[in-house]
Structure formats: structure tokens, C-alpha cells
N, C-alpha and C positions, 0 to 999 in steps of 0.2 A: 565456550566449548560444549559439546553435547554430553549428555549423561553417560553415554557409552565410552567416551574418551576419558572421563574423569576418574582418576585413581584415588585422589585424596582431596577432601574438603574439610576445612575448619571453619565453623560458623560461630563467631562471637566467643571464642574459647578464652577462658581465663584460668589462672592457677594461683591459689592461695595456700600457703603452708601454715599450719598451726592456727586455723581460724578460731576466733573467739578467745584467744589467749594473748597474754602480753607479748608473746613471740610471733604474733601473726605477721606474715610477710606476703604481700601480693607481688608475684613475679611476672605474670603475663596478664595483659589487659585487652580483652575484646579482639582477639586475633582472628582475622579472616584470611584464608589462604586456600588456593586451589592449585592442584598439580595434575596435569593430564598425562595420559599414556605417551611415552616417548620424550617427555620433557627432561631436560638436564638443568638443574638450578643449584646455585650456590647460596648458602645461608651464611651471612656475615654479620658482624657486630662486635662491639667491644666486650671485654670480659665482664661478666655480671649482667649482660643484657637479657639473658634468658634463653640463649641458644640451646644449651643442654636440656633445660626443662622442656622446651618446645620439642626437641628431638625425642625425649622420653615419652611425651604424650603421643606424638606421631607414631612411634614404635610400639605403642600399646603397653609400655612398661609402667605407665602411670595413667591416672584418669584426670580429666579436667575438673575444676571446681565449678565452672560455668560454661555454657555453650555446648556444642556438639561436634564430634569428630566423626566424619564418614570415611570409610575405607571401601573402595569399590561400590559406593552407594549405600553401604550398610552402616547404620548408626552404631557406635561402639561404647558410648559412655556408660550404659547400663549393663553391659556384658559382665557375666561372672568370670572368675579367674580361669576356669576351664575353657570357656568359649573364647576368651581373650587370647589365651595361649595357643589354641588351635588356629585362630585367625592369623595370629602373628607368624606362626610356622608356615601357614599356607601362602600368605600374601606378601611377607616382608623379608628382605635380606639385610643383614647388618655388617658393616665394616667399621671397626673402631681404630683409634690411634694405637692402642695396644691390641695386638691381633687375637689374643685369647685362644691360641691353639693349645692342644693337649700335647705337651712336649714328648711324651713317651710313645705317642701314637704315630703311625706312618702318615705321610702326606696324604695318601689315598684315603685312609680312614678319617682323617680330619675333615676332608672335603665331603665325605659321605655322611658325616654326623647328622646334619639336619634331616636327611632322608631316613636314617636309622631311627631317629627320634619320631619321625612321622609314621613309619610302618615296619619297624623292626629290621630283621636281617635283610641286607640289600640284595636285590636281584641282579640279573645280568644286565638289564637295561639301565639300572642305577649306576652300575660300575662303568658301563660304556659312556654314559653321560658324564661321569666324573673324569674319566680319562680324556674325553674330548675337551673338557674345561682345562685340564692340566696342560694339554697341548696349546690351548688358546692363550694361557698365561705364561707359556714358555717353560713349563716345568715337567714336560712329559717324561724326562729321564730321572725324575726325583720321586716317583710315586711310592717306592718302597723305603725311602729314607725317613728317619725320624724327624719330626718337625724341629727338634732342638738342634739338628745338624745344619740347618739352613741359615743363611744370612737374614738380616732384618728385612731387606727388600723382598727376598724370596718368600719369607714368612707372610708378608703382607699380600703377596700375590696368591698364596694359598688361601688366605682369609677372603680374598675377593672371589676366588673360585667357590669356596664354601658358601658364600652369600648368594651366589648365582645358581647353585646346583638345584634349587627348588623351582627355578624359573619364576622368581617373585614378580608381582606387579609393581612393587615399590622397593627400591634399593636406598638404604640410608647409610651415610658415611659420616662419622664424627672425627674430624681432624685426621683423616686416613694417612696423610703424608707428614704428620707432625714430627715423627721420629726418624725421618729419612733425609738423606742428603739431596741436594737440588736435582741432580740428574735422575736419581732413583724416584724421587717424588714426581717428576715430569713423566717418567715411564709408567708409574702406577696410575697417574691421572689419565694418561692416554688410554689405559685399559677401561676406565670408567666411560670415556667417550665412545670407545669402540663397542662395548657391551650395551651401552644405552642405545646405539644405533642398531646393533645386531638383534637384541632381544625385545626392544621397544619398551623396556621397563622405565617407569618414572624414576629419576634419580635426584635425591636431595643431599647435597654435600655441605657439611659445616666445615669452614676453613678460615684460618687467619691469613692465609697466603693470598695476597691480592693478585698475583700473577695467575694462580690457578683459578681464582674466582673469575678473572677476566676471560678465561677460556670457556666459561659456561655461557650459553645463550641467554640465560636469565639469572639475575642476582636479586636476592631478597635480603634487605637490611633490617636488622632488629636492634632497637635502642630502647633501653629502659622498659623492656617488656612490650613494646609496640612495634609493628612493622612501619617503617618510615620511608622505605624505598623499595621498589621492585617493578617488575614488568608483568604484563598479562593480568590475570584475574587475582591480583594481590592487593589487599588494602589493610590498613589498621584502623580500628575504630574504638570508641569509648574512651572517655577521659577518666582520670582518677577521681 
């Protein structure tokens, strides 16, 4: 892939917790991973394989112990907290298993939150963008409702709209359908596919659901902190 297409690149990334202590634990080993604009990839692997740790690194919520992580071509390992937070808000959208909405806020305000964090009071363009996303996720009639009044599937759709409102280059989803019934999970996953095509953002979805993973054009498999299977520019390297 060309540099202009590359959204994410991990080069020899490792993660060790409590280094130099009796509690030292190496979780990731020499991870090499590339994700291009418009790619939709599932990240799978058994519990304890390092999926959450890897997602935290990719989401700039933590820093690698070794190697480098590039986001839109920019190295991130040495960024300070302020720069890391700014880049995360500008370039990454998050959807979690637990939606983390603010219960007492309206649906509209929950979706607007990343824009308000970015530049304060939302303008007319921000509100229009938010309403367009609520239409896209089928919640145009729910803008004024409190988040707590919605069903689990509706709340997850609000979370997806919130993740997309900044038009991120990279969308990360951590078990986004884990608390949903089969039909609702399929509907939510279809939204990921649709927005991946519509906005061209790279999407990385952590899932235990093999059916949903099979619906992604690319699957990356992580076992014992190493990538052991995947398509495209994905490889695992370095031995213990």
C-alpha cells in the first residue's frame, strides 16, 4: 500500500508490564500490522491473547514498550499526554462493548460530545452533522430523548454515531456486539460495513463472534501476543 493510503502501522511493537520486577509480564511480542484507508478488519484470538492490550496501544490509550506505532504516518511513541490526547480526538473513533453514554444527556448531546471536547460549544454545522448521523443509524426521532431511555441496541447505535461524528481516519471497536442479541448484533455490524464504505475510514473490530469476523474482508488472529494469521500487510515477528 502507498503511504497516502496507510492509516495505521505497527512496527515491531511489544508491550511489557511491570518491567524489571518479579511481576514482569510480556503481553505483546514484535507486532507488525498495517491498516489502510477503507479497510475493514476483524481482530480475533482467545482470551488472554493480548487483543485488549493491542487495541489500547492502537487507540493511544497506552504506549508500547518497544517498537513504534504510526498513525497517519506520524510516530506516536514519544508523544506527551497532551499531544496524544489531541491526536486521538482528531483521528480515532471508539465503540466499546459497554457504550459509555452519559445517561442524563440527550442522544444529540451524547453524539456531539467529541466535537464539544474538540472546540467547545457546537456550531450549526456540528449539529447538522450529528443529526445526519442519527438519521443514518435510524434514530432521527430520538435526538431529544435521554440516553437512559433507549434500549441496548439503540444505545450502541448512538455510540457508533458518536464515534463517527469527528469523521475519524480510524474506527476501533472492542466487542461492540457482545451484549446484544443475534439480530441486533447483525444490524449493528451492518452499520460498521456501511460506514466503512461511506466514509472510507479504516475499521478494526475486536470480536469473539466468528460469524461477524467472517463478514470482514480481512481477519487478523492474535495468539499469545503474536499475530499468527491474517491477510494483506500483516505479520508477526520476534520470538520470546
